[in-house]
Phi, psi and omega in degrees: 000134179268166177298334180290341183272346185231145174229163180185212179121202184280352184279350181154195183292156177298134178257136181243132180278138175234162174252142183221129179260127179224155174292154180300319180297319180293320178297321177297320176297317179299314181298317179297320183293311183296326179289317180296326184272001173083018175286155181283335183200166175298317181299316179300316179298314181294323175298316179299314181296318179294317179299317180297318179295323180286320182284340182232062182292346179293342177276108192283165174300324178298321177299318178296321179297319179295320178296315180297319179295320178295318178298318178298315179300319179295314183292329182272356179084008180277353180215163179237150173291146178237140180283165177301318181298320178294322178295314179300318180297317178298320179294319178298319179296320180295323178293325179292330181287339184283000000 
């Protein structure tokens, strides 16, 4: 690693630059997401996402796949958002069926 790859100092921990290969479409999704969610930069968003994944390993890859599939269904119009009240109502109906 060269000195150009790492920064640090009194402002916090040493930061190390990495390279990451992503599809153009996925990068466009990432860019739209970090901007919509109010992050200052793509790097800040990716650090947050990586930190969250490391701090919460109990959330499985399968869980992420389900979220991604649900997001795809919503964006493609194959599914609709449901309110909290609708979810509670659906749960109540399922309990009545038992």
